[in-house]
C-alpha positions in Angstrom: -23.2 -29.0 -0.8 -20.4 -31.1 0.7 -16.9 -30.6 -0.6 -13.6 -31.8 0.7 -10.0 -30.7 0.7 -7.3 -33.4 0.9 -4.0 -32.5 2.5 -1.2 -33.9 0.3 2.4 -34.8 1.2 1.5 -35.7 4.8 4.3 -38.1 5.6 6.2 -35.5 7.8 2.9 -34.5 9.5 2.1 -38.1 10.3 5.6 -38.6 11.7 5.2 -35.6 13.9 1.8 -36.7 15.1 3.2 -40.1 16.1 6.2 -38.4 17.8 4.1 -35.8 19.6 1.2 -37.8 20.8 -1.9 -36.0 22.2 -0.2 -32.6 22.3 0.6 -32.8 18.6 -2.9 -34.0 17.8 -4.4 -31.0 19.7 -2.0 -28.6 17.8 -3.2 -30.1 14.5 -6.9 -29.5 15.5 -6.1 -25.9 16.5 -4.2 -25.3 13.2 -7.0 -26.8 11.1 -9.5 -24.6 13.0 -7.3 -21.5 12.3 -7.2 -22.4 8.6 -10.9 -22.8 8.5 -11.4 -19.5 10.3 -9.2 -17.7 7.7 -11.1 -19.2 4.8 -14.4 -18.4 6.5 -13.3 -14.8 7.1 -12.4 -14.4 3.5 -15.8 -15.9 2.5 -17.5 -13.2 4.5 -16.0 -10.6 2.2 -17.2 -12.6 -0.9 -20.7 -13.8 0.1 -23.4 -11.8 -1.7 -25.6 -9.6 0.5 -29.1 -8.5 -0.1 -30.7 -8.3 3.4 -27.8 -10.0 5.2 -29.5 -13.3 6.0 -27.0 -15.3 3.9 -23.9 -13.6 5.4 -25.3 -13.9 8.9 -26.2 -17.6 8.5 -22.4 -18.3 8.1 -21.8 -16.8 11.6 -24.6 -18.9 13.1 -23.3 -22.0 11.4 -19.8 -21.6 12.8 -16.8 -23.8 12.4 -16.6 -27.3 13.8 -13.7 -29.7 14.1 -14.7 -33.3 14.7 -12.8 -36.5 14.7 -14.2 -39.5 12.9 -12.0 -42.5 13.2 -8.5 -41.3 12.2 -9.8 -38.3 10.3 -10.4 -34.8 11.4 -13.4 -33.3 9.7 -13.7 -29.5 9.5 -17.2 -28.1 8.8 -18.0 -24.6 7.9 -20.8 -23.2 5.8 -23.8 -21.1 5.3 -27.4 -22.1 5.7 -29.9 -21.9 8.6 -32.6 -19.4 7.7 -30.8 -18.9 4.3 -30.6 -22.7 3.5 -33.2 -22.5 0.8 -31.0 -20.2 -1.3 -27.4 -20.5 0.0 -26.6 -23.3 -2.5 -28.3 -21.5 -5.4 -26.4 -18.3 -4.8 -23.2 -20.2 -4.3 -23.5 -22.1 -7.6 -25.0 -19.5 -9.9 -22.0 -18.3 -11.9 -24.2 -16.2 -14.2 -25.7 -14.0 -11.4 -24.6 -10.4 -11.1 -23.2 -9.3 -7.7 -22.1 -6.0 -6.2 -18.5 -5.2 -5.3 -16.3 -8.1 -4.3 -19.3 -10.5 -3.7 -19.7 -13.4 -6.0 -20.7 -17.0 -6.5 -18.4 -19.6 -5.1 -18.1 -17.4 -2.0 -17.1 -20.3 0.2 -15.5 -22.7 -2.2 -12.9 -20.3 -3.6 -11.5 -19.2 -0.2 -11.2 -22.8 0.9 -9.4 -23.7 -2.3 -7.0 -20.8 -1.8 -6.1 -22.1 1.7 -5.3 -25.5 0.2 -2.0 -24.1 -1.3 0.7 -24.6 1.3 -1.7 -26.2 3.8 0.5 -29.2 4.5 3.5 -27.0 5.2 1.5 -24.7 7.5 0.1 -27.7 9.4 3.6 -29.3 9.8 5.0 -26.0 11.1 2.2 -25.6 13.6 2.5 -29.2 14.9 6.3 -29.0 14.9 6.2 -25.8 16.9 3.8 -27.3 19.4 6.1 -30.3 19.9 9.1 -28.0 20.5 7.1 -26.2 23.2 6.2 -29.6 24.8 9.8 -30.8 25.0 
């Protein structure tokens, strides 16, 4: 399953990236990686566990930040040896789970990080520019 999160209200961020050059772009990459890492860590608390293959597949998959054209693409997920059932478990809202585990174990943490994302990215890039000056 592919899903995307769009960062809104990016005018200030774009201005900082133009002002800060390569250092600002690197700060943005690092900030996006941190955001993905936080979402992933939260997902580890929500991913259902039977034998642990699904949870462990997230660790193996890792987090990647790639640039495609002018876009930065952050990839995180679950799969590998658990690929055949990762999507089924993620999407089955009727399944019963133990404790804090649940369906939408990756989507929900990512959506929660979307609130205030632009502000956090602007702050990270702005702080990096201040250190460069």
